[in-house]
C-alpha positions as CSV (number, residue, x, y, z in Angstrom):
1,M,121.8,118.3,71.0
2,N,123.0,117.9,74.8
3,G,124.9,115.0,75.2
4,S,123.7,114.0,78.2
5,T,120.0,114.5,76.7
6,S,121.3,112.1,73.9
7,S,122.7,109.4,76.9
8,W,119.6,109.8,77.8
9,L,117.8,108.4,75.4
10,S,119.9,106.0,74.0
11,Y,119.7,104.1,77.5
12,C,115.6,104.5,77.3
13,S,115.8,103.1,73.6
14,G,114.5,99.5,73.7
15,C,113.6,99.6,77.3
16,G,110.2,97.5,77.6
17,R,110.4,97.6,81.5
18,S,107.8,98.4,84.3
19,I,108.6,102.1,85.6
20,G,107.3,102.8,89.2
21,G,106.1,105.8,90.3
22,R,102.7,107.8,90.2
23,G,100.2,104.3,90.8
24,G,102.7,102.3,89.9
25,F,101.9,102.3,86.1
26,A,103.9,100.5,83.6
27,T,105.7,101.3,80.6
28,L,105.2,99.0,77.8
29,A,106.4,100.4,74.9
30,V,109.0,102.9,73.8
31,M,107.7,106.5,74.3
32,A,109.3,110.2,74.7
33,F,107.0,112.6,75.2
34,V,107.4,116.7,76.1
35,A,105.9,119.3,78.6
36,G,105.1,122.1,77.1
37,V,104.1,125.2,79.5
38,D,102.1,128.2,79.2
39,S,102.3,130.6,82.5
40,S,100.4,133.4,81.6
41,T,98.4,136.6,82.9
42,Q,95.5,134.4,84.4
43,S,96.3,130.3,83.9
44,T,98.8,128.3,83.8
45,K,98.4,125.2,81.4
46,V,100.4,122.4,80.6
47,E,100.7,120.0,77.8
48,L,102.3,116.3,77.4
49,R,102.8,115.8,73.9
50,D,103.9,112.8,72.1
51,V,107.2,113.4,70.5
52,D,106.4,111.9,66.9
53,T,102.6,112.9,66.6
54,G,101.9,115.7,68.5
55,R,99.5,114.0,69.9
56,V,97.9,115.3,73.7
57,I,98.4,112.6,76.0
58,G,97.6,114.8,78.9
59,A,96.7,118.2,80.2
60,G,96.2,120.5,83.4
61,R,95.5,123.8,84.1
62,A,95.6,126.3,87.0
63,L,94.5,130.0,87.9
64,H,96.4,132.2,89.0
65,P,95.2,135.3,91.6
66,T,93.1,137.7,89.7
67,T,94.8,141.5,89.1
68,V,92.6,144.4,88.0
69,P,95.1,147.7,86.1
70,P,96.3,149.8,86.9
71,R,98.4,147.7,89.6
72,S,98.4,144.2,88.0
73,E,100.7,142.7,90.2
74,Q,101.1,138.3,91.4
75,D,103.7,136.8,93.5
76,P,105.6,134.4,91.5
77,E,105.5,132.1,94.1
78,T,102.1,131.5,92.7
79,W,102.7,130.8,89.1
80,W,105.2,127.6,90.9
81,A,102.0,126.0,92.5
82,A,100.2,126.8,89.4
83,L,102.9,124.7,87.6
84,V,102.8,122.1,90.3
85,E,98.9,122.0,90.0
86,A,98.7,122.1,86.4
87,M,101.5,119.3,85.7
88,D,100.1,116.7,88.4
89,A,96.5,116.9,86.6
90,A,98.6,116.4,83.0
91,L,100.5,113.5,84.7
92,D,97.2,112.2,86.1
93,Q,95.8,112.1,82.2
94,A,99.0,110.8,81.1
95,Q,99.0,107.7,83.4
96,D,95.8,106.6,82.2
97,R,97.4,106.1,78.5
98,G,100.3,104.5,80.1
99,V,102.6,107.5,80.2
100,G,104.5,108.4,83.3
101,P,107.2,110.6,84.2
102,V,110.5,108.6,82.8
103,D,108.7,109.3,79.2
104,V,109.0,112.9,79.7
105,A,111.8,113.9,77.7
106,A,112.1,117.3,78.2
107,I,109.9,120.5,79.3
108,A,109.8,124.0,78.0
109,V,107.9,127.1,79.5
110,A,106.4,129.9,77.7
111,G,105.6,132.8,79.9
112,Q,103.4,136.2,79.7
113,Q,105.8,139.1,78.2
114,H,107.2,142.0,80.0
115,G,107.0,141.4,83.5
116,L,109.1,142.1,85.9
117,V,110.8,139.7,88.8
118,V,113.7,141.4,90.7
119,L,115.8,138.9,93.0
120,D,118.1,139.7,96.3
121,T,121.4,138.4,96.7
122,H,120.0,135.3,98.1
123,D,118.0,134.6,95.0
124,Q,114.6,135.7,96.8
125,V,111.7,137.5,95.5
126,I,112.0,141.2,96.7
127,R,108.3,142.2,95.6
128,P,105.1,141.0,93.8
129,A,106.0,140.8,90.0
130,K,104.9,143.7,88.0
131,L,103.0,142.2,85.0
132,W,102.7,143.7,81.5
133,N,99.3,145.4,82.1
134,D,100.4,147.1,85.0
135,T,100.4,150.7,83.6
136,E,101.9,152.4,86.9
137,S,104.8,153.0,84.8
138,A,103.0,155.1,82.5
139,S,104.6,158.8,83.4
140,D,108.2,157.1,83.5
141,A,107.7,155.6,80.1
142,D,106.9,159.1,79.2
143,Q,110.2,160.5,80.9
144,L,112.3,157.6,78.9
145,V,111.0,158.3,75.5
146,H,111.3,162.4,76.3
147,Q,115.6,161.5,77.0
148,L,115.9,159.3,73.8
149,G,112.9,160.3,71.6
150,A,110.9,157.7,70.0
151,S,113.1,157.3,67.1
152,G,116.3,156.9,69.1
153,W,114.4,154.1,71.1
154,A,113.1,152.2,67.7
155,D,116.9,152.0,66.7
156,A,118.4,151.3,70.0
157,C,115.9,148.0,71.2
158,G,113.5,148.0,68.0
159,S,110.2,149.4,70.2
160,V,109.1,152.9,71.8
161,P,108.8,151.8,75.3
162,V,105.1,151.8,77.0
163,A,103.8,151.2,80.4
164,A,104.2,147.2,79.8
165,F,108.0,147.0,79.1
166,T,110.0,146.0,81.7
167,I,112.6,148.7,81.5
168,T,109.4,151.2,82.8
169,K,108.8,148.8,85.5
170,L,112.2,149.5,87.0
171,A,112.4,153.1,86.1
172,W,108.9,153.0,88.6
173,L,110.4,150.7,91.1
174,R,113.7,153.3,91.5
175,R,111.0,156.0,91.9
176,R,108.3,154.9,94.0
177,E,110.1,152.0,96.0
178,P,113.8,152.8,96.4
179,D,114.4,150.5,99.4
180,A,113.7,147.5,97.0
181,F,115.1,148.6,94.0
182,A,118.8,149.3,96.2
183,Q,118.2,145.0,97.1
184,I,118.0,144.1,93.4
185,A,120.7,141.4,92.5
186,R,118.9,140.0,89.4
187,V,116.3,141.2,87.1
188,L,114.2,138.7,85.2
189,L,110.8,137.9,83.0
190,P,108.3,135.9,84.5
191,H,109.2,132.6,82.1
192,D,113.1,133.3,83.3
193,W,112.0,133.2,86.9
194,L,110.1,129.5,86.2
195,T,112.9,128.3,84.2
196,F,115.1,129.3,87.3
197,R,113.2,127.7,89.5
198,L,113.2,124.3,87.4
199,T,117.0,124.6,87.0
200,G,118.7,126.9,89.1
201,A,120.0,128.7,86.1
202,F,119.3,132.1,85.8
203,V,119.0,132.2,81.7
204,T,116.5,133.7,78.8
205,D,116.2,133.5,75.5
206,R,116.1,136.6,72.7
207,G,112.3,136.4,71.8
208,D,111.4,137.4,75.5
209,A,114.4,139.3,76.0
210,S,113.1,141.5,73.1
211,G,110.1,142.8,75.2
212,T,112.5,144.1,77.9
213,G,113.3,147.2,76.4
214,Y,117.1,146.8,76.7
215,W,117.8,144.0,74.4
216,S,118.2,144.8,70.5
217,P,116.8,142.2,68.4
218,S,119.4,143.7,64.7
219,E,122.5,143.9,67.7
220,D,121.7,140.7,69.3
221,R,122.7,142.2,72.7
222,Y,121.5,143.9,75.9
223,R,121.9,147.6,75.3
224,L,122.9,148.4,79.0
225,D,123.5,152.3,78.0
226,L,119.5,152.4,78.1
227,L,119.1,150.6,81.5
228,E,121.8,153.5,82.4
229,M,118.9,156.3,81.9
230,V,116.9,154.0,84.8
231,D,120.1,154.2,86.9
232,A,123.5,154.8,86.0
233,E,125.4,153.5,89.5
234,T,123.9,150.0,89.2
235,D,125.9,147.1,87.9
236,W,123.2,146.2,84.8
237,A,125.7,143.1,83.5
238,S,125.8,141.6,86.5
239,T,121.6,141.5,87.2
240,L,120.7,139.8,83.3
241,P,120.4,136.7,82.9
242,E,121.7,134.9,79.9
243,V,120.2,134.9,76.5
244,L,120.2,131.7,74.7
245,G,119.6,131.0,71.5
246,P,116.3,129.2,70.3
247,W,117.2,125.4,70.4
248,E,119.5,125.7,73.2
249,Q,119.5,123.8,76.9
250,A,118.4,126.2,79.6
251,G,119.8,123.0,82.0
252,S,118.2,119.9,83.8
253,L,115.4,119.5,86.1
254,T,116.8,119.9,89.7
255,D,116.2,117.0,92.7
256,S,114.0,119.6,94.5
257,A,112.2,120.7,90.8
258,A,111.7,116.7,90.5
259,R,109.8,115.9,93.4
260,E,107.3,118.6,93.4
261,L,106.5,118.3,89.9
262,G,106.1,114.6,90.0
263,L,109.0,113.9,87.1
264,Q,112.1,112.7,86.9
265,A,115.4,114.7,88.1
266,A,118.0,115.7,85.2
267,T,114.8,115.9,82.6
268,P,116.2,118.5,80.5
269,V,114.4,121.9,80.1
270,A,115.1,124.1,77.2
271,A,115.3,127.9,76.7
272,G,111.7,128.9,76.5
273,T,109.9,132.0,75.2
274,G,107.5,134.3,75.4
275,D,103.6,133.7,75.1
276,N,103.8,135.6,71.6
277,M,106.8,133.6,70.3
278,A,105.9,130.2,71.0
279,G,102.2,130.9,70.2
280,A,104.0,131.1,66.6
281,L,105.6,128.4,66.8
282,G,102.6,127.0,68.4
283,V,100.5,127.4,64.6
284,G,103.4,127.2,62.5
285,L,103.7,130.5,61.5
286,G,105.5,131.4,58.3
287,L,106.3,134.1,56.0
288,G,103.5,136.2,55.0
289,D,101.1,134.7,57.6
290,V,99.2,137.1,59.9
291,A,98.3,135.7,63.3
292,V,95.6,137.3,65.2
293,S,95.1,136.7,69.1
294,I,91.8,137.5,70.9
295,G,92.8,136.5,74.5
296,T,92.7,139.1,78.2
297,S,94.6,141.2,75.2
298,G,94.9,141.2,71.7
299,T,97.9,140.7,69.3
300,V,98.4,140.8,65.9
301,F,102.1,139.8,64.7
302,T,103.8,137.8,62.2
303,V,107.2,136.5,61.4
304,S,110.1,138.4,59.7
305,N,113.4,138.1,58.0
306,H,114.2,141.5,59.1
307,P,114.1,143.4,62.5
308,T,111.4,146.3,62.4
309,H,112.5,149.9,63.4
310,D,109.1,151.7,64.6
311,P,109.7,155.2,65.9
312,G,105.5,155.7,65.8
313,G,105.3,153.0,68.9
314,A,102.6,150.8,67.2
315,V,104.8,148.1,66.4
316,A,106.7,146.3,68.9
317,G,110.2,144.9,67.1
318,F,110.2,141.6,68.5
319,A,112.5,138.8,68.0
320,D,111.1,135.1,67.5
321,A,111.9,132.0,69.0
322,T,113.7,130.9,65.7
323,G,116.5,133.4,65.1
324,R,114.5,135.3,63.0
325,F,111.7,138.2,63.9
326,L,108.2,138.9,65.0
327,P,107.0,142.4,65.1
328,L,103.7,142.4,66.7
329,V,101.3,145.1,67.5
330,C,99.3,144.5,71.4
331,T,96.2,146.3,72.3
332,A,95.3,145.9,76.2
333,N,91.4,145.3,75.4
334,A,90.5,142.0,73.7
335,A,88.2,139.4,75.2
336,L,88.1,141.2,78.4
337,V,85.7,143.8,76.7
338,T,83.1,141.6,75.0
339,A,83.0,139.5,78.6
340,A,82.4,142.8,80.4
341,I,79.3,143.2,77.8
342,A,78.5,140.1,78.5
343,G,78.2,140.6,82.2
344,L,76.6,144.0,81.6
345,L,73.9,141.9,79.5
346,G,73.6,138.7,82.0
347,V,74.3,136.4,79.7
348,D,77.4,134.1,78.7
349,H,79.8,134.0,76.5
350,G,77.8,132.1,74.1
351,G,74.4,133.9,75.0
352,L,76.8,137.3,73.8
353,D,77.8,135.4,70.6
354,A,74.4,134.6,69.8
355,L,73.4,138.2,70.5
356,A,76.0,139.5,67.9
357,L,75.3,137.0,65.6
358,A,71.6,138.2,65.6
359,A,72.2,142.1,65.1
360,P,73.2,143.4,61.8
361,A,76.3,144.0,60.7
362,G,77.5,147.5,61.7
363,A,75.3,147.4,64.6
364,D,73.0,150.0,62.9
365,G,75.9,152.8,63.5
366,L,76.4,152.1,67.1
367,V,80.5,152.2,67.9
368,L,82.1,151.0,71.0
369,V,85.5,152.0,71.5
370,P,86.8,149.4,73.9
371,Y,89.6,151.5,75.7
372,L,88.2,149.7,79.0
373,A,91.4,149.4,80.7
374,G,93.1,152.1,79.4
375,E,94.9,151.3,76.0
376,R,98.7,150.2,75.0
377,T,98.5,150.7,71.0
378,P,97.8,153.5,70.8
379,N,99.3,154.7,73.9
380,R,96.4,155.8,76.1
381,P,97.1,154.2,79.7
382,D,94.2,156.5,81.0
383,A,91.8,156.3,78.5
384,T,88.3,154.5,79.1
385,G,85.4,152.9,76.8
386,T,83.4,155.0,74.5
387,L,80.0,154.4,73.0
388,V,79.0,156.9,70.1
389,G,75.8,156.5,68.2
390,I,73.4,155.1,70.9
391,R,69.6,156.0,70.3
392,P,66.8,155.3,71.7
393,D,66.1,152.1,69.9
394,I,69.8,150.2,71.4
395,T,68.9,146.9,72.0
396,P,71.0,144.0,73.4
397,P,71.7,142.8,70.4
398,L,72.9,145.7,68.8
399,L,75.5,146.4,72.0
400,A,76.7,143.1,71.6
401,R,77.4,143.6,68.3
402,A,79.2,146.7,68.8
403,A,81.5,145.2,71.0
404,F,83.0,142.5,69.0
405,E,83.4,145.1,65.8
406,G,85.3,147.7,68.5
407,V,87.6,144.9,69.3
408,V,88.4,143.5,65.7
409,C,88.8,146.7,64.7
410,G,91.3,147.8,67.0
411,M,93.2,144.6,66.4
412,L,92.9,145.4,62.5
413,D,94.5,149.0,62.9
414,G,97.3,146.9,64.0
415,L,97.3,144.8,61.3
416,A,97.5,148.2,59.3
417,A,100.2,149.4,61.5
418,L,102.8,146.1,60.4
419,T,102.1,146.7,56.8
420,A,103.0,150.3,57.3
421,A,106.0,149.7,59.0
422,G,106.8,147.2,55.6
423,V,106.1,143.4,57.0
424,T,104.2,141.3,54.5
425,T,100.9,139.9,56.0
426,D,98.6,139.1,53.2
427,E,100.6,136.1,51.4
428,G,99.7,133.4,53.3
429,R,96.9,132.7,56.5
430,M,95.4,135.1,58.7
431,V,95.1,132.8,62.1
432,L,92.6,133.6,64.6
433,L,94.3,132.0,67.8
434,G,93.7,132.3,71.9
435,G,90.4,132.2,73.8
436,G,88.3,134.4,70.9
437,A,89.1,131.7,68.9
438,R,85.9,129.3,70.6
439,S,83.5,132.4,70.0
440,A,81.8,132.0,66.8
441,A,80.8,135.8,66.6
442,Y,84.8,137.2,66.8
443,R,85.5,134.2,63.8
444,Q,83.1,135.6,61.8
445,V,83.6,139.6,62.3
446,L,87.2,139.2,62.0
447,A,87.1,137.4,58.6
448,A,84.0,139.9,57.4
449,L,85.7,143.3,58.8
450,A,89.5,141.6,57.1
451,D,87.4,140.7,54.2
452,R,89.5,137.6,53.8
453,P,89.4,133.9,54.9
454,V,90.3,133.0,58.9
455,T,92.3,129.5,59.6
456,V,90.8,128.8,63.2
457,M,93.1,127.2,64.8
458,P,91.7,123.7,66.9
459,G,92.9,123.3,70.6
460,D,92.8,125.7,73.2
461,E,96.4,125.9,74.0
462,L,98.4,127.0,71.2
463,V,101.4,128.9,73.6
464,A,101.6,125.6,75.1
465,A,102.1,123.6,71.9
466,G,104.5,126.4,71.1
467,A,106.5,125.6,74.1
468,A,106.4,121.4,73.0
469,V,108.0,122.0,70.0
470,Q,110.9,124.1,71.6
471,G,110.6,120.3,73.9
472,A,110.7,118.4,71.0
473,M,113.5,120.5,68.9
474,L,115.6,120.4,72.2
475,I,116.0,116.5,72.1
476,G,116.8,116.3,68.3
477,S,113.3,116.1,67.0
478,G,113.8,117.6,63.6
479,D,113.9,121.1,62.4
480,R,111.1,123.2,63.3
481,L,109.1,123.3,60.3
482,G,109.4,119.7,60.3
483,V,107.7,119.4,63.9
484,A,105.0,121.6,62.5
485,E,104.3,119.7,59.4
486,R,104.4,116.3,61.7
487,W,102.4,117.5,64.3
488,D,99.8,119.1,61.5
489,L,99.8,122.9,63.5
490,R,99.7,124.6,60.3
491,S,95.9,123.3,59.8
492,G,92.7,124.4,60.9
493,T,88.9,125.4,60.0
494,I,88.6,128.7,57.7
495,I,85.7,130.7,58.2
496,D,85.0,133.1,54.7
497,P,84.2,136.7,55.0
498,G,80.8,136.0,53.7
499,P,78.1,139.1,52.5
500,E,79.1,140.8,55.5
501,S,82.2,142.2,54.3
502,S,80.6,144.3,51.9
503,A,80.1,146.7,55.2
504,S,83.5,146.7,56.2
505,E,84.8,149.5,55.0
506,S,82.0,151.7,56.6
507,I,82.0,150.1,59.7
508,R,86.0,150.6,59.7
509,R,85.6,154.4,59.3
510,R,82.7,154.7,61.7
511,Y,85.5,153.3,64.4
512,A,88.5,155.4,62.9
513,A,86.4,158.7,63.5
514,A,84.9,157.6,67.1
515,R,88.8,156.7,68.2
516,G,89.8,159.8,67.0
């Protein structure tokens, strides 16, 4: 544990004094809390959690500007504004419970993976950040893979680059905006940039770094030779952030960041990580467990003691936020598909759930291949959605059911890819998280098509919860599994497969035929 943190905790222990600040509240007992931040594509979420129990005592949320692929970009300053707004809301809630800024002992940021933030020599953002779901670099990804070969990339960095990866966005920037590329002094990921705004430090962690396409999880180092394929003249080593270990401290809140956030200056800031890595922490994911996350995009991932190398490109061989590995399959289309169908049918999410659950399993042969925004896995950036088996008797319930089944079949293809890569995924829990976990239809369709029980985790902000675990670890709150058990992060509602599971094989076979 960092020495300054230890001193701070020693100083605070036993203090039963009144604390000034937001609203003049009083702290009547010893309390310690951590702030977990989730900066996603759509919004920033903040949770303030009790270090001992994990109880949420304050939460806030603020939206980011909407993006629409193939060009998906955001100004990083909008992330900072959203963080300030969300933190303000969380502290307001906490104040009602007698908790204030002085009680927040640490903060950690989890951010959307892969995005590209480039700074100039004055540490100013050169251009809007390209996000993970920006597909303009698809041709650059193809060119990079052609140079080294898919197997060569899998061996070098654990993954075969697609348009989502940071290295492909750098190649795009060099090709399309050479003047901006020439100004680059630092290359950061979204979570790195937010940590820089908090601390002034240029750091990242191994989990998020493993999604760049130029950091090797198996070798635990940057592969500058891969970046030289983008540009051989750039001094890449000088542009990249230091890679911290899972429980290291990135720095402390600067005076200016503390003022904007309403927190205490010098509050310790953890290394942070990528959103999927934090999600694994937030559900206490263990060996043999598999997580299915249904948000705007979809991910299927697990924890492994060994790195993976999939030359087929389906499995991204990431590192996790604990020192182990996080093999992961990502689909670009998940809840955005059912949201689009809900809009088409003129119903809200609950209405779409009701329609889908009123239809028979298999939707009477109707199949939706859900590649509405291109697709990452399989790598089809220019694809569109396809509706197969449509007949005159189509009804809204059948279309709704086909939408849920199409998304889930795509996710289960990802699970099969993990198994093919030699990863164990059937000896523990299947955990459903993300916004889709609130959907009764997604819950039941996943359990039925996977033909296994599904654990639905309570709460909506499991990535923020995982970031909070990092904060708790930073201030010496036991080991990772101890925090997960103490905070009861592994428990949830069990959804059984039910009789609809008998149709799972035929449904997935029809989907595979339609997908091609």
